[in-house]
N, C-alpha and C positions, 0 to 999 in steps of 0.2 A: 503492499501498498505507500503510496507517497507522501511526501510531510503536508502540500496544499489536502489532500482527502483526510488524514491526519486529525487536521485543524481544523476543517470542516468539521469531521464528527464531533469535534471536544464541542464544541463553540454548539451545534444544537443539542448536545446533554447538557450544558450549560443553562443552555437558555428553559428547553423539558423543567430540569432541574428549578432555577428561577420563577415558570408557574406555578407548578407546584408550589413551592414555596406562600407565592402572594393569593395560589387560593385557599390554601390552607386559609391563612391571615384572615382573608374576607368570609372568612364559614359568617361570624358570626357579624357581618356587614348588615342581614337584612334584620337587624335586633336594631329598634329604632333608640334605647339608654343603653351606655355600656354602663357597668362598674370600671372599680379601681383595676383590677383582676380584667376582667378585659380591653382596656387600654394594655395597661403594663404584657400581656399579651400576644398584643394586636404588632406595636411597636417592638417584644422583644426586648423588653427593660422590664429594669425593676419596680415591684411593691413600692418604695421605696425612695426611689427616681422620678414616680407618680408623684407622692406626697409635695418634692421636693419642689419639682415644677406647678405645683398650685397653691403651694404659698407664698412663691415667688410672683405665682401669678404668670406663667411667661406658658400655658395650655390652658384650653380655653372648658370651665366645668360652671358643673350649679350644682345647688350645697340648696340640702329645705331643710329650714332653721336652723339656729348658728350652729352647731356641731357635726350637725344632720350629717346622713350620707353624702358620699360626690358624685354628685353623674352625671358623664354628657353624653356625650350625642358624637352617633359618629363622621356623621358628613360634617361638624365641626372639626372632630378632629379633624383629616382629608382633608377643609382645608387645611390649616394650622402647617398641617407639611408641608400643599402644597406654595404656599405664605414662607415657607423658610428660607434660612440664606442660601442660596447658588454660593458655591464653594471652589 
C-alpha cells in the first residue's frame, strides 16, 4: 500500500472517530435543560471546573432560588462555545 493511501485511510479513520465522539456528546442535546453533570460530560471537564466557570460567570447558567440547583440550556452552551476565542 502506498503512503498516500495509508494517509487517506488514517484520515478517514480519524474522521469516523470524531463523528462517533460528537454523536455521543450530542445524545443529551435533545434534552431541554441540562444539569451540571450533563454540561461537564458534554464539555469533557470536571464538575468542579463547571462550578468554577459559573462562580466567575464565564458560562451561561440559571439558578432557581439563591442557593438552588444550577440549570443550563444546551443551545446557550453551544452558543457560548461558538462565541469563544479562536486561537
